[in-house]
Phi, psi and omega in degrees: 000312176306315179295326179293317184294319181295320178294323176300314177302316178302316183294318182296313178303321181296314181300312180303314175304316182291323179291318181299317181294323178293324176299320183289326179294313181298319184294315179300327184283329184259004170098195190281143182281154181259136178236022178292315188268008183243134177242165180288336190269014170073046173293157185286147184291324183291330179284331174290324180295324181293326180290342177283149186275159176299326182297336186252053181294315181296319180296322181293325178294326180287320177294323178305317179293321183293321177302316178300317182293320178295323179298319180291326174293319184298317180294324176294317180294319174300320178293325178287321175297318178297319178296322185289318176302315177300316184294316179301313179300319178298319180298311180300319178292325180293322180295316176300316177298323178298318180297315176298322177300319178295319173296320173295326178291324177294317178295322175297318176300309180305309178304314182300319179295314180299316175301318177296320176297319179298315180301320180292321176291322177299318179294318178296320178295319178299318176298310176301319178294324173300310181298319176296316178297322178298307177306320181296323181293320174296316177300320180292323174296316179293319178295323176298317178298318175295323180293324179290319175299317180298325177296320179296313184288333175294318179295318178294321174299318178298321178293318182292324177294323176298311177306312176297328175290325176297312183295320179298319178293323175296316178300323178292322172297316173300319179290327178293319172297319177299318180297320181294319180295321175300320180299314181299315182294327175297313174301318176296319181293317178299319176297318181294320182296323174295318178295318178301312180300319175300313179302318177298317180297318177297319179295323176298317174303318176298318179304313179303310183293331176288326173299318178296314182294328179291323176295313179295324176297316179301315176302316181299317176300317175300317176300315180296321179297327178293317177295320177296320174299320180295317181294326177296314182300320178296321181294314180297320178297317176302319178295323177294314180300320181293325177288319178298320181290325176301321183277320187276316191242139179268098180265161176281154183300326183298314185297317184295319178294328177291322179289321175296314178300321172302312181295317175297331179289317177300312176303318177299309177307312177298324175291321172300318179291326172295317177303313178305310176306313179302311179293330177292316179300313181298319180290327173299316182292319178296321179289329174298312178301311186290321184285329180279352176277138184255152179303148189293331183292330182244357181288153175259127182306134177288157179291151181301326181289331179291317178294327183284323182270004183297322183296328187257030182295319181262004178231072179299141181266154185255137186238150179293145181241347180261089176224156182266136183283138174271153180274061182223173175253121179264142178235127177241122174241141182260089178112175182279326185287131178082004181295324177295323176296319178301318181290322181297319179301311180290327175301318177300327178285320179294326179291326176289321178288338179064044175238152181249113185217148181274143180257143173233102183262123187241130176250114185259113180249338184231153174303322176293349176269000177296324182294343180274002177293120180291153180272078180280159182292318175236133182229122175263118182266114179260134178234119179285142182301145176224168185297332181260006175054044175268110184273304173238134186291151176249111185298343176280346187239322180251159183267118178094148183214055187294312185285328177290320178296321178295317176298315177303319186295317182292320176299323181294336174280357179090017184282150166275104193258131168251119171267119184246116176268101191257168185063027174260192178288155181288146185272122180275151174069203179266070181229152175274328180215161184291142188289335183289343184276078185283343180295343175295320177287329180279331182289135184290315182285320181291324175297321178298314178292322181298328180294339180252018178059042179247019178233128184227149170226147184203170176270262179248348176216162174283147170289168182296322179295316179298316180296319182292320181298311178294325177300320179293323181292321179296318180294329175290329184275333187244009175241000000 
């Protein structure tokens, strides 16, 4: 707006200058101006014309022109004064406008600098964004390459998965077939096991009958031995009588030969009978051993004590009974395995009873080691659990009675015996042994000990009730 007003003033100045120049040229052409009819106070031109006389009409025309010129000069001077005042006003307005313009210019420059700074920041951001976009493009390119590789791997994995599924289905079919075969084999084995169990029961019956026959045969052998001794005596008597007859009676050779032949015949018959009885007993013992053995696939491994005491089945040993009891606690274990557990169980009982007593731990592995068991006041006999739950052997049903003989030997010494069946199921409630162990009631020795609360069963540790019971028994014995 200020620039437009400046251009207008310049144009007015140019016009005034041009008019002023034209006025000067016109004045020089018409002569000296007349100032008679013009006053400084601005009187009207037409009143000046009225004061002139008619005789000077030509002169008036010339003066009229001069007046016109004066009027024009007055107007020009007035115009010049107005122009100067206008110029002054314009200059004053222009200066204020210039100041405002400068202020606005400064503000615009600051805004421009700020905008330039913003533009610079925007350019930097654009550059960063371009770099980020470039890195994103690179990452996108790499990601696409990885996606392509993953697609290839996925396709190969899918094909391998299909192959594995086929192989798995084939293996599954083979496994199902094998399972069917195993089921058939198991059923066959179960049938065989049932048949073998029936055979075992039958063989047991045969063994019982053979035992009865053996006892009868033993009686017959004893009777035959008696008869044989009588036959021998009779033979010797006949020999003596024959000698007496040789001396006293003159017999013919034929009669003597008949008597000797008869005696020899009787002797030979007796010897043959004894040999037959011996062979029959040997055969009976072999039949018993072979019939009591079970096929290896279905048999339960015999206890170590059974194998060790098998040789002494028919010749039970006698152990001394007159021994003085020691003021100790005895622990008897059949073998090395589990002996540490047995000692820990008794330690828990003594700590509960709060007594200080010496332990004597004996590990019995053979029958001849039974005599090494010390005569303690209280003896804990530990029996590890087995598949048939045989705590103490029954000589009428099992071969060998190693643990039973040991227990009887300890009882024979006058010891207070506790039989503990370990590694079995835990005993619920306030019971000393598990109710499913029915052999305790059927076995003669175990039933006798049970009536005195001397039979316990446990897993790896005593229950609170069992521990309190044994601690009370120890306190009674050693206090």
